[in-house]
C-alpha positions, 0 to 999 in steps of 0.5 A: 208340106208348108213353109216351117214344116219343109224348112224343119226338114230340111235342117236334118238333110245330108246336105251333099245329098241335098246339093244333087237334088237342088241341082236336078230341080234348077239344072244350075251348075252354079251350085256344082262351083267350089263354093259349095264342094262338100269335103271328101268323106272320111271312114263311114261317117255320112258327114251331113254338113259336107264341112262346109260353113253355116251360111253356105248350108243355110243358103243350100237349104233355102234355094232347096226349099225354093226349088221344092216348092217350084217342083211342087207346082210345076211337077217336073224337075228341070234336070231329069236326066244329066249328060254324062260330064255334068253327071261325072262333076256331080258325082264328083261334088257330091262325095268331094273327091275326083269320080273317074267316069267309068263308074257313070253308066253303073252308078247311073242305075243305081240311083235311078237314072238308067235302067237296069231292066232286061227288055225281051225282044217282042217277037219272042215268045217267053212263056216257052221257056221255063225257070226253077229258082232254088231259095226265096232268099234275097238272090232268089226273090230278086231272080224271081221278081225280074223274070216275073215282069218278063213274063218267063214262068218260074218257080222257086223252091224254098225249104223254109216256111217263109222267105229271106233265106238268112234272114228269116233262119238267123233270129240270133239276140242282135242279129243285123246287117252290116251293110247301111239299109239304104245299100242293102236293097234292091236298086229298084225297091228302094225302102225310104221308110228304114227305121235305123241306118243299119237293119235288125234281122226282123225289119229286113226279113219283113222287107223281103217278104213285102217285096214279095208281095209287092212284085206278086211272087207268093203264088210262085213259090213252093215253101216248106219244100227242100231240092235234093238234087237234080239230073240234067236230060240230055234226052228232054233238054230239062233239068229234073229236079227231086224235092222233099217236102214237110211230111216227107214225101218226095216227088220230081218237077223239071224246068229249062233253066235251073238257078241256084239261089242258096248262096254261100252262108246258108248250112251252118259249120259246125266246130270240132268239140270233143265231148258235145254229146255228153252235155247236158244242157243247151248246145246250139249254132247261133244260126239255130237260136230260137225265139223260146231260147231265154239266156237269162241268169244262165251260163253261157259259153259262145265259141267264136268272136266273128260277126255273129258273135260280136252281135250276140255278146254286146245284146246279152250281156248284161242278162247273163248270169256269166258269159264266157267268150272263147275266141279262136282269133281275134278279129278287126272291127271299125267304128261307125257313127251311124250304126246304132242311129235311128232314121227320123221321121225328117229324114224319111221324108226327105227320102220319099219325097224330095227328088233324087234325094234318096238315089244321091245318098245311095251313090253316097253309100255305094261310094262309101263302101264299095270300090274305095278300099280295094287298092289298099288290098293289094300287096306291095312286095317291096313293103318291109313290114309284111307281118303286120300290114300289106302296103302304106295304107293298110298299116295307116288302117292298122295304127288307126285301128289300133289306137281304137282298140286301146282307147276303148279297152281304157284300163283293160290292158288284157282285154287290149292284148287278147282282142288286138289281131295279128295280122292285116287289117281286112284279112278277115271279114271286118266288123262293126263295132256294136259295143264289143269292149264295153260288153267284154268289161262286164264283171260277168264276161271273161274272154278267153284265148285258150283253145277248148280241148272237150266238153263234159256234162255240164261245162267247157274245158280249155286245153291248159286244164281250165273248167268253165261252168255253163248252161248254154253253148253257142257255136258263133262258128259261121257257115259251110261256105268252102262246100257251096251247094252242099248237101244238094246233088246237082249232076250234070251232063257227064253224069258227075255232080258238082260236089264231084267236080267241085271237092269240098272246098274248091268250087270254080265257075264263070263270073262265079254263075255257070259250070261246064257239063251243067247246060243252062245252070246257074248260081248266084252268090257262087264261088269268087262273088263274095265281097270282101272288100265291102259293099251290098251283095245285092249289087251282085245279085242284080248284075248276075240276074240280069246277066242271067235274064240278058242270056236267056233273051239271047237263046230266045231269040236265036232259038237255042235250046241249051248253053253250056260254058266252055272249059276254056272260058272257065280255065282263062276266068279262073286263071285270071281270078287266082293271078288276082287274089295272089296279089291281094290281102285275102292271100297273105299267109298270116292268118286264117279265114272261111275265104279260102281252102287249106290249099291257100286258094281263095275260093269265096271273094271276088277279087274285082271291083263293083264296077269291073264285075258290073262291066264283065256282067252287062251283055253276056256273050254267046260265044263264051258257050256251047250252044245247042239249037232246040229241035226242029 
């Protein structure tokens, strides 16, 4: 790139991110001085200028241009691996606030300055062990990539005809991610070519599909095949797995290790609607939306106002004849300036070509979206307004969001009154505003807060007796998050199934992954691993897969055939989880949430900061398991 082109590109750079590239390229720590320190990030704004004076920004860009040209000539940066102290200072300068040294090892992996890979011992033969992975969504693909690299034989059973899981199945209008694209991706396969800062379904699916081919997974995946159940055999020290293919034929396969990668959000949850069978129009769950469903000029009812509804409603409001949105409970949402932004070609160039730029941009997203809010979700027992918030910081969030709602509703005070939640912010999943109030203001759109009493042949009837004629009913009612691994029947050593051990809504697993009486069995995105406080689930997947692979490495090295989590280890862990949750917002009685069961236990969410979970899963301990050596 010539000087003029480079100058044009650098004018679009995120200055705090560019500043870190400059430190790497020059090894000059004067760029970490207060003169160049950006301000702290606010909310979810990228803060591209860092609030630095124009002349300071120009100085940084000019120095970065020279440093890049010198790097091109030399082929190497001056500071490839900073010392721990320098790295902590770089992190703090990059985000404009103090970053604890405890984050350094984790963030170094995410940025690409340290490896998260598990290198198997040279003396072991990984081919003597094999793995079966259930599901080819993001977590299953992550596991497949790591087992492929390790040389451990594996197969992936996928019920759909393509990879992607959630991002293959959910094709409703407006479907997309609410985590930034550059964070919602594997740390080892970052994509500089995202077209949007918040990608839509089709682009995420293409990303997963591309990773499958780039890492050579496709020959190992059996598509159109569903796992019905699995039984552990002590005699064989293997899992015997029952599968059914697209023709309906049932066969068995086996593996030493069984990994569930079906996650928490894979089976649609239907609303309890009396009279559904009488309806003569089209009635679907949002996860069942197909491309041939055209709602143009149709009368449509949306049941629910959660994440999928907040994407569907703005996407179809201007082309339906009438849209009736049935709200069961109001939802908190936050503004985000990047939500609709497209990534420019200049920014893509920076992410692909400017050394260290992509890693440090990812770090800023990590810091913004991961652990920062965690401390504000702790219940203050002395707080005087527990009906509306849980502490002073949470109350400040409530005031800010309330003013945002008021501004968005404008003269439609009726919408403001209906849409404003009466429970603390973050009590349910926080959503991103993608034009919710603008859509509700359409003359053909009505927000109904009365509950549905029944469905008849061509309409929806509320509990007040009001009837709403409709042609299409869309149930945006979420997933069977509490019925984990349902309807599979996974039967352990004693003969009991997981569903019998857990019941319908009380799944428990050590670190969210492993359960006593189920040897060599692991869950990805299992109990208490959902990130209710923010962040990317892909980070958790990577931590979990590293833990499993490290454990298998230890087993191979010690000639261990099976590991079975000790009951007392699980009990202690669950106690810690429950105690932590009792002090967190998801235990607040003021709202219902798919995060917890009817007895009030939080089943889906993790109470830990990401740095805590990273530390817990970094080095597995064989002492947590009952081990059985391989037969001689």
